[in-house]
Structure formats: structure tokens, C-alpha cells
ROMAR-740638 format. One record per residue: x, y, z of N, C-alpha, C in turn; residue number from 0; residue in three letters. Coordinates in steps of 0.1 Angstrom, whole numbers. Layout:
! residues N
> nc1,nc2,nc3,cac1,cac2,cac3,cc1,cc2,cc3,torlum,titi
> X,Y,Z,X,Y,Z,X,Y,Z,NUM,Ala
...
END
This chain:
! residues 212
> nc1,nc2,nc3,cac1,cac2,cac3,cc1,cc2,cc3,torlum,titi
> 97,504,927,91,510,915,88,525,918,0,Met
> 93,534,909,91,548,912,76,552,910,1,Ala
> 71,561,917,57,566,917,57,581,913,2,Asn
> 45,585,909,42,599,906,33,605,917,3,Leu
> 37,617,922,30,624,932,27,638,927,4,Phe
> 17,645,933,14,659,930,11,666,943,5,Leu
> 14,679,943,10,687,954,10,702,949,6,Thr
> 6,711,958,5,725,954,3,733,967,7,Ser
> 7,746,965,4,756,975,9,753,989,8,Asp
> 21,748,990,27,746,1004,29,759,1011,9,Glu
> 33,770,1004,36,783,1010,46,782,1021,10,His
> 56,774,1020,67,773,1030,72,787,1033,11,Leu
> 74,790,1045,80,803,1049,70,814,1051,12,Gly
> 57,811,1048,46,821,1048,38,820,1060,13,His
> 41,827,1070,34,826,1083,19,830,1082,14,Phe
> 16,841,1074,2,846,1074,-7,836,1067,15,Asn
> -2,826,1059,-11,817,1053,-19,808,1063,16,Ile
> -13,807,1075,-19,800,1086,-33,806,1089,17,Ile
> -33,819,1090,-45,826,1093,-54,827,1081,18,Arg
> -48,830,1069,-56,832,1057,-65,819,1054,19,Tyr
> -59,808,1056,-65,795,1052,-69,786,1064,20,Cys
> -69,792,1076,-72,784,1088,-64,771,1089,21,Ser
> -52,772,1087,-43,760,1088,-41,757,1103,22,Arg
> -41,744,1106,-40,740,1120,-26,740,1127,23,Pro
> -19,751,1125,-6,753,1130,-5,765,1139,24,Phe
> 3,764,1149,5,776,1158,17,784,1154,25,Lys
> 27,778,1148,39,785,1144,43,782,1130,26,Thr
> 51,791,1124,56,789,1110,65,776,1110,27,Leu
> 73,774,1120,82,763,1121,74,750,1121,28,Glu
> 63,750,1128,54,738,1129,49,735,1115,29,Glu
> 44,745,1108,38,743,1095,49,738,1085,30,Met
> 61,745,1085,71,741,1075,75,726,1078,31,Asn
> 78,723,1091,83,709,1094,72,699,1091,32,Glu
> 60,702,1094,49,692,1091,48,689,1076,33,Thr
> 48,700,1068,47,698,1053,59,690,1048,34,Ile
> 71,694,1052,83,687,1048,84,673,1052,35,Ile
> 80,670,1065,80,656,1070,69,648,1062,36,Asn
> 58,653,1060,47,646,1053,51,643,1039,37,Asn
> 58,652,1033,63,650,1019,73,638,1019,38,His
> 82,638,1028,92,628,1028,87,614,1033,39,Asn
> 76,614,1040,70,601,1044,64,594,1032,40,Glu
> 59,602,1023,52,596,1011,61,595,999,41,Arg
> 69,605,996,77,605,984,91,600,987,42,Val
> 95,590,979,108,584,981,118,590,971,43,Lys
> 131,586,972,141,593,965,139,592,950,44,Lys
> 135,580,945,133,578,930,120,582,925,45,Asp
> 111,587,933,98,591,929,98,605,922,46,Asp
> 88,608,914,87,621,908,75,628,914,47,Thr
> 77,641,917,66,649,923,65,662,916,48,Ile
> 53,665,911,50,678,905,45,687,915,49,Ile
> 51,698,917,47,709,927,40,720,918,50,Ile
> 27,720,920,19,728,911,17,743,916,51,Asn
> 28,749,918,27,764,921,27,767,936,52,Gly
> 33,779,939,33,785,952,40,776,963,53,Asp
> 52,773,959,60,764,968,64,770,981,54,Phe
> 70,782,980,75,789,991,74,804,990,55,Cys
> 75,811,1001,76,826,1001,89,830,1007,56,Phe
> 96,839,1000,109,844,1004,107,860,1006,57,Arg
> 113,865,1016,112,879,1019,125,884,1024,58,Asn
> 127,897,1023,139,904,1028,138,905,1043,59,Ser
> 149,908,1049,150,909,1064,141,920,1069,60,Leu
> 139,930,1060,130,941,1064,117,941,1057,61,Asn
> 113,930,1052,100,929,1045,88,929,1054,62,Gly
> 77,928,1047,64,928,1055,63,916,1064,63,Lys
> 60,918,1076,60,907,1086,50,897,1083,64,Gln
> 54,884,1083,45,873,1081,43,869,1066,65,Gly
> 49,877,1057,47,875,1043,60,868,1037,66,Glu
> 66,859,1044,78,852,1039,89,853,1048,67,Gly
> 99,845,1047,111,845,1055,123,846,1046,68,Ser
> 135,850,1051,147,852,1043,154,838,1040,69,Pro
> 146,829,1035,152,815,1033,150,813,1018,70,Ile
> 162,809,1011,161,806,997,154,793,994,71,His
> 148,792,983,140,780,980,149,767,980,72,Ser
> 162,769,976,170,757,976,172,751,989,73,Lys
> 170,758,1000,172,752,1013,160,743,1017,74,Asn
> 149,746,1011,137,737,1013,139,725,1003,75,Tyr
> 143,728,991,144,717,981,154,706,985,76,Ile
> 165,711,991,176,701,996,170,691,1006,77,Glu
> 160,695,1013,154,686,1023,143,677,1018,78,Arg
> 139,678,1006,128,670,1001,132,659,992,79,Leu
> 125,647,994,128,636,986,122,637,972,80,Asn
> 127,629,963,121,628,950,127,638,939,81,Gly
> 123,635,927,126,643,916,116,654,914,82,Arg
> 119,666,918,109,677,919,108,684,905,83,Leu
> 95,686,901,92,694,889,83,705,894,84,Ile
> 87,717,891,79,729,895,71,735,884,85,Phe
> 58,737,886,49,745,878,48,758,884,86,Val
> 48,769,876,48,783,882,34,786,887,87,Lys
> 34,791,899,22,797,905,22,812,905,88,Gly
> 11,818,910,10,832,910,19,839,919,89,Asn
> 25,832,929,34,838,939,49,833,936,90,His
> 51,827,925,64,821,922,73,830,914,91,Asp
> 70,843,912,78,852,905,89,859,913,92,Gly
> 87,859,926,97,867,934,101,859,947,93,His
> 101,846,946,104,838,958,117,830,956,94,Asn
> 125,833,947,138,826,944,137,813,937,95,Ser
> 124,809,933,122,797,926,121,800,911,96,Leu
> 131,798,904,131,803,890,126,792,880,97,Asp
> 113,789,881,107,780,872,101,787,860,98,Thr
> 102,782,848,96,788,836,84,780,831,99,Lys
> 81,769,838,70,760,833,57,766,838,100,Ile
> 49,769,828,36,775,831,25,764,832,101,Glu
> 27,753,825,18,742,826,24,729,821,102,Lys
> 19,718,824,24,705,819,12,697,813,103,Leu
> 15,689,803,5,680,798,10,666,801,104,Val
> 3,658,808,6,644,811,-2,635,802,105,Leu
> 3,624,797,-4,614,790,-2,601,797,106,Thr
> -13,597,804,-12,585,812,-25,576,809,107,Ile
> -22,564,805,-33,555,801,-41,560,789,108,Gly
> -34,567,781,-41,572,769,-50,584,772,109,Gly
> -50,589,784,-57,601,787,-48,613,789,110,Ile
> -52,624,783,-44,637,784,-49,645,796,111,His
> -39,649,804,-42,656,817,-34,669,817,112,Ile
> -42,680,819,-35,693,820,-32,696,834,113,Asn
> -20,701,837,-15,705,850,-13,720,849,114,Val
> -20,728,857,-18,742,857,-22,747,871,115,Cys
> -16,758,875,-18,763,889,-32,768,891,116,His
> -36,778,882,-49,785,884,-60,778,877,117,Asn
> -71,774,883,-82,768,876,-88,776,864,118,Pro
> -85,789,864,-90,797,853,-82,793,840,119,Lys
> -71,787,842,-63,782,830,-66,768,826,120,Asn
> -76,762,832,-79,748,829,-84,747,814,121,Ala
> -81,736,808,-84,734,794,-93,722,792,122,Ile
> -103,723,784,-111,711,781,-107,705,768,123,Val
> -105,714,758,-101,710,745,-92,721,739,124,Gln
> -81,717,732,-73,726,724,-71,720,710,125,Asp
> -62,725,703,-60,720,689,-54,706,689,126,Glu
> -48,702,700,-42,689,700,-51,678,707,127,Gln
> -55,681,719,-61,671,728,-74,675,735,128,Tyr
> -81,665,739,-92,666,749,-86,663,763,129,Tyr
> -90,671,773,-85,669,786,-96,666,796,130,Tyr
> -99,654,798,-110,651,808,-107,653,822,131,Pro
> -94,656,824,-89,659,838,-79,671,838,132,Leu
> -82,680,847,-72,691,850,-68,691,864,133,Asn
> -55,691,867,-50,691,880,-45,705,883,134,Leu
> -51,711,894,-50,725,896,-46,728,911,135,Ile
> -43,740,914,-40,745,928,-47,758,930,136,Gly
> -40,767,937,-44,781,938,-56,784,948,137,His
> -66,775,948,-78,778,956,-78,773,970,138,Ile
> -66,767,974,-64,763,988,-75,754,993,139,His
> -82,758,1004,-92,750,1011,-106,751,1005,140,Glu
> -108,759,994,-121,762,989,-129,750,984,141,Lys
> -123,742,976,-129,730,972,-119,719,967,142,Trp
> -124,707,966,-115,696,961,-117,694,946,143,Val
> -130,692,942,-132,690,928,-144,699,923,144,Thr
> -143,702,910,-154,709,903,-154,704,889,145,Gln
> -165,705,883,-167,700,869,-169,712,860,146,Glu
> -163,712,848,-165,723,838,-170,716,825,147,Ile
> -178,724,817,-183,719,805,-182,730,794,148,Phe
> -173,727,784,-171,736,774,-170,728,761,149,Lys
> -174,735,750,-173,729,736,-179,715,736,150,Asn
> -190,713,744,-198,701,744,-189,689,750,151,Asn
> -180,693,759,-171,682,765,-170,686,780,152,Lys
> -168,675,788,-167,676,803,-153,674,807,153,Tyr
> -149,681,818,-136,679,824,-138,680,839,154,Ser
> -130,672,846,-130,673,861,-118,681,865,155,Leu
> -120,691,874,-109,699,880,-106,693,893,156,Leu
> -94,689,896,-90,683,909,-79,692,915,157,Leu
> -82,697,927,-73,705,935,-63,696,942,158,Asn
> -50,697,938,-40,689,945,-33,696,956,159,Val
> -38,707,960,-32,715,971,-32,709,984,160,Gly
> -22,712,992,-20,706,1006,-32,708,1015,161,Val
> -39,720,1013,-49,723,1023,-61,713,1023,162,Asp
> -63,706,1012,-74,696,1011,-69,682,1010,163,Val
> -56,680,1013,-50,666,1013,-41,664,1025,164,His
> -46,669,1036,-39,666,1049,-25,671,1049,165,Lys
> -22,681,1041,-8,687,1041,2,678,1036,166,Phe
> -1,669,1027,8,660,1021,5,658,1006,167,Arg
> 15,653,999,13,651,984,3,640,982,168,Pro
> -4,641,970,-13,631,966,-7,622,955,169,Ile
> -9,609,956,-3,600,946,-12,600,934,170,Ser
> -6,596,922,-14,596,910,-24,585,911,171,Phe
> -21,574,919,-31,564,921,-44,570,928,172,Asp
> -41,579,937,-53,586,944,-60,595,934,173,Glu
> -52,602,926,-59,610,916,-67,602,907,174,Val
> -62,591,902,-70,582,893,-82,577,900,175,Lys
> -82,573,912,-93,568,920,-104,579,920,176,Ala
> -101,591,922,-110,602,923,-116,604,909,177,Ile
> -108,604,899,-113,606,885,-122,594,881,178,Phe
> -118,582,884,-126,570,880,-140,570,887,179,Asp
> -140,575,900,-153,576,907,-162,586,901,180,Lys
> -156,598,897,-164,608,890,-169,603,877,181,Trp
> -161,596,869,-165,591,856,-176,581,858,182,Leu
> -174,572,867,-184,560,869,-198,565,873,183,Ser
> -199,576,880,-212,581,884,-217,593,876,184,Lys
> -210,596,865,-214,607,857,-226,604,848,185,His
> -236,612,847,-248,609,839,-245,608,824,186,Pro
> -233,614,820,-229,614,806,-216,606,804,187,His
> -215,595,812,-203,587,813,-200,582,799,188,Arg
> -210,576,791,-207,571,778,-201,581,769,189,Lys
> -207,593,769,-202,603,760,-187,607,764,190,Lys
> -184,608,777,-170,611,781,-161,600,776,191,Ile
> -165,588,778,-157,576,774,-154,576,759,192,Gln
> -165,580,751,-164,581,737,-154,592,733,193,Gln
> -155,603,740,-146,615,737,-132,611,740,194,Asp
> -130,604,751,-116,599,754,-111,590,744,195,Ile
> -119,581,739,-114,571,729,-111,578,716,196,Glu
> -119,588,712,-117,595,700,-103,603,701,197,Lys
> -101,608,713,-88,615,715,-76,606,714,198,Asp
> -78,594,719,-67,584,718,-64,581,704,199,Arg
> -74,579,696,-73,575,682,-66,587,674,200,Ile
> -71,599,677,-65,611,670,-50,612,674,201,Asn
> -47,610,687,-33,611,691,-24,601,685,202,Ala
> -29,588,683,-21,578,676,-19,581,662,203,Arg
> -30,587,655,-29,590,641,-18,602,639,204,Cys
> -19,612,648,-10,623,647,5,618,650,205,Asn
> 6,609,659,20,604,662,25,596,649,206,His
> 17,588,643,21,581,631,25,591,620,207,Lys
> 17,601,618,20,611,607,33,618,610,208,Lys
> 36,621,623,48,629,627,60,620,625,209,Ala
> 59,607,625,70,598,624,72,592,610,210,Asn
> 64,597,601,66,592,587,78,599,580,211,Lys
END
């Protein structure tokens, strides 16, 4: 059975990220190989993996030292298992990874989940849905989860970046476990559950209207 995984901020080819984020690697090759091997140990051929921004750094031969290597993104992609879906990160404009996807909306178990690279782009409510969960990257080792409260609704922000997940992808089952734990201990759990149920009902009604 195929599974869903998420990850972010691998920064393959980017030597200076080791120092910037205190990554436990001595060389660029060690970092690249560890991240690629960890990916392939978890993600199988038929699995789907969403890479939520800043996949790799590419540089010219005469570029700034440590800020990328002259390796095209396809050379990394060819080594990775799974069906890869790329969400654009802040460093993905000039690294040979030509993704146009700014964000994704997942609907799993009747819950709408926003996937975006920068937590500043997290959404709690828009014209269509309530998002009790936002999957983000960008902030590296800074934090794993944070909560936001807007328009009288709560949302959990979960960092899926490699720096806080042992430099490997995180499965959706693991994401769900973190979300369920947050919800079960939340002082406003009943309100959140009510808002989720209202969102499910609205989504079903809109779907029926669209198919009439």
C-alpha cells in the first residue's frame, strides 16, 4: 500500500547550511548522502512525497563558495524513491528546480490541510475552508510546532523540515499523531472539533452544488 510522506529544506548541495543550522555533518558529501539514503530508507517507489521547498542549491563553477554546487536538480531527483511533488520555497527560483506550485491543499479524513513553505503564508480560514493544520518549512531547526489563532479559529503549524526530523521524511501517520496529540490536549478541543465538523458539512454541500 502506497504511503504519503512530507519533507522540506534539504538544501542538497549547500555546504554552508551545515554551519548556518548546526547540522551534524563534516562534509557536503556526507550531508547529501545521509539525506538521500534516509529518504530512500523510508520512501518506497510507489509512495508519494511532498517536498515543501528548498530542495537543493545549484551554483555556477565560479559562484560564491559554499552556496551551492554545479549539480542540476534532476541528478538528485533521479536517485530518490517515490512520486515527488515539489512546493516552491524561497530558494527554489534559481536552483534548476522549475516548480510553479506555491501551495497545496490536502483533504484527508475530512480535514483540510494547507501545505506551504513559509509559515507566514499559513492559512486558518479562507473563502473555501478551515485549516486546522498547516504543514510548513523554512524555519529549519527553530521549532517543530506552533499554534496560531485567527478569526476565532485555531490552527497547528507543523514544521516538516529535515532539521527537526532526523534528516528524513516524516510520514503522514506521524503528522496525524502529532496533530491528534495537540487536539486531544487543547483547552478548546470541543470548539476546534465543532469547527472541523462545520467545515466538513460546508465542503459536502459545496460539492453537491457544484455537481448539480
